[in-house]
N, C-alpha and C positions, 0 to 999 in steps of 0.2 A: 493352566486356567487363562493366562493372558492370551495364548494362541486361540483358544476357543472364542474369547471376546473379540479378537481381531476378525475372525471368520464371521461371527454374527453381525458385527458392525458393517463389514464389507457387504454382506448379503442385504442388509437393510438399506445401505446406500445405493446399491445397484438394482434393487427390486423394481423401482419404477421403470428403469430402462429395459430390464428383462421382460417386464409385463408388456411394455409397448411393442417390443419386437415380437413377442409371442402372439399377441393379438393381430399384429400386422401380417404375420405369417399365416395365421388361420383365415384371415380375410382374403378372398381371392382378388387378384388385381384385375381391374377392367382392362380388356385389351384395347389397343388403339382403334380398331375397327368400330367397336361399340361406342367409344367416345366420339368418333367422327360422326357416326350415324345420329347420335343424340344431338350433336351440335347442329347438323343439317336440319333435323326435324324441328328444332327450336327456331331456326331461321325461317322455315316454312310458316310456322305459327306467327312469327313476327311479321312476315310478309302479308299474311291474311289480315292481320290487325292494321297494318299501315294502309292497305287499300281500302279497308272498311272506314277508316277515319279520314280518308282523302289525302294522305301524305304522298301517295304515288298514283299514277294513272293505271287503268286496267291493262293497257298495252305493256307498260313497264312491269306490271305485276306478272303478266304471262311470260315475259322474257326472263325475268329473274327466277320465276318458279321452274321454268324449263332448265335453266342452268343448274339450279340446286338439285333437281331430280337427276340430271346427268351425273352430278358429283356423287349422289347416293348410289347410282348404278355402278359407277367406277369403284366406289368403296366396297360394295358387295362382291365385285369380281376380283378385288385385290386381296389375296390371302396372306401377303407378307406384312407382319406387324411393323409399325414404325419404330418400335423399340429396337428391333434388330438392325434396321437401316441405320439408326443413329448410334449403334453399339451400346445401347443401354440395357443392362442386365440387372433387374431389381433383385433376382434371387442371389446373384453373386454379391451384390452390395449388402444384402442381408447377412450372408455368411461372414463377410468381413466385419460387419457390426457385431455379430456374435463373438467372433474371435477377439475383437478389441475389448468387449466387455469382460470376457473371461480372463484376458491377460492383464487388465487394468489393476486388480488387487495384487497380483504377483509383482507387477512393476512397482507399485507403491510400497510393497513390503521390502523389495530389494533396495529401494532408495532409503527406506527407514533404517535398514540394517547397516547401512554405510556408517552412520554415526549414532544410531539409537541402540538402546539396550533394554529390551522388555523385561529383563530379570531384575532390574533395579527396584528397590523397595519404594513404596508410595511416599510422596512428599506432600503431606496435607498442608493447606495454606494456614490454618489457624496457629499451629506451633511456630511457623516461621514469622507470622505477624507478632506473636507474643515475644519471640526472641528479638525481633527488630525493635519493638517498643522498649524492651529492657535495655537494648544497646543505646537507643536514643536517650533514655532516662540517664544512663550512665554517662553519656557524652555531655548532656546538659549539666550534670553535677560537676564534672571535671572542668567544663568551660566556665561555669559560674564561680567555681573555686579559684580558677586562674584570674578571672575578672576581678573578684574581691581582693585577691592578693595584689594585683597591679594597682588597685585604688589605695592600698595601704602603703605602697612604696613611695619614698620621697622622689621628687622629680630629678634629683641629682644622682639617683641610683643608676649605675650603668646597666643593670639588668632590666630596667623598665622598658627601654626601646625593644630589646629582644623579646620581652614578654608580650608586647603588643603585636609584634610580628607573628609570634606563635599563635596568638589569639586570632589574628586575621587569617592565617592559614587554616586554622580549624573551622572558622566560619565559612570560608570559601569551599572547603571540602563538603560542608553540609548544604551548600547552595544558599546560605544566608548572606546574600551579597551586601545588603544594607549594613548589617553588623560588621561585615568584613571591611567595608569602606570606613566605618567609624574607627575600627581598631588600627588599620593601616594609617589613617589620618593622624591618630595620636602618635604613632611611631614616627611618622614623617615630621611632625611638629617638634619632636625631640632632637632632630638633626637630619638634614637632608642627605639622602642616599639615593643614587639613581635606581637601584633595584627596588627599593621601597616605593619610590615614585611610580615605577612601572607597575608594581603590584597594585598600588592604589588606583591607578588609571584603569587597570584591567578589571578591578572590582566594580568601579563606576560603570564601565562599559557593560559588564554582565548585568548589573542592576537595571540599567535603562535600555538594554538591548541594542544600543548603538553607541558610537564614539561621540560623547558629548564634547562641547568646547573645553570644559575643564579637564576631561580625560585627555583630549588631544594636546593641551598645553603641557600636562604632566608627561605624556609620552615623548613630546619633543624635548623637554628639559632632561628627561632620562637619557635620550640619545646623545644630547649635547655633552653630557658629563660622564657617560659610561665608557669603559674601554671597548674597543672594537671587537675584542675576542670574548665578550660576555656571552654566555650561552643563550640568553634571552634577547640578544641584540636584534637578530633578524625578525623575530616575532614582533618586536616593538616597531621595527620599520614597516612591517605589513600593516600594523594598526594605524600608524601615522598616515600611510597612503589611503587606507580605508576611511579614516576620519576626514581627511582633506576632500576625498570624493563626496562623502555625505554632506559636508559643510557647503560644498559648491552646488549640490543638486537638491538640497532640501531647505 
């Protein structure tokens, strides 16, 4: 069934092009001799009009008319079409266009089969949206539970800082940058750590879409106190350079 659908869709997509080529093939091409004669006759009419309104003199009119009539006689005696002189072959070009249109769906199908699989079952959007909503509700419940638990822990509890770090990571994963900044700030207030400072600065940067002065200060402080072999060290260096550039130009 899927293959029949592909064929039908391809025919519908290419139908306008096929129709255009078919009509063009049915309509005879005007040869170059006829086109030239038509142009010369129009020049004669324009010439009569110009002499009638006084744009040119009668003498100039007679001279130009004689020249155009000579061109008409030359065109009548010349049986070689200009399309052959210039190596233009409309029939050949039409054949190439037909071949291109016929091969287009096969080329598209070949490209699709490289990574596609038409036998896969349908993936309706509604069930996926329902599943995503259920996952979001579950995550909200877990995060709210974590946030409530952190509020009940005493400030001297060693688990409190790690809990706020986990909360910040969860909010960052959901692109809730303002909530992530709040969570990381709480963790940082419980004791400075260069990695927490870098995470807080990154959350601030993501929230504002640029390296703010506060984020730049935290990035610099994290670099000053972090070991050189920290896995995030180079990333923070890049952020510092970016922040200094933005501060100097904006």
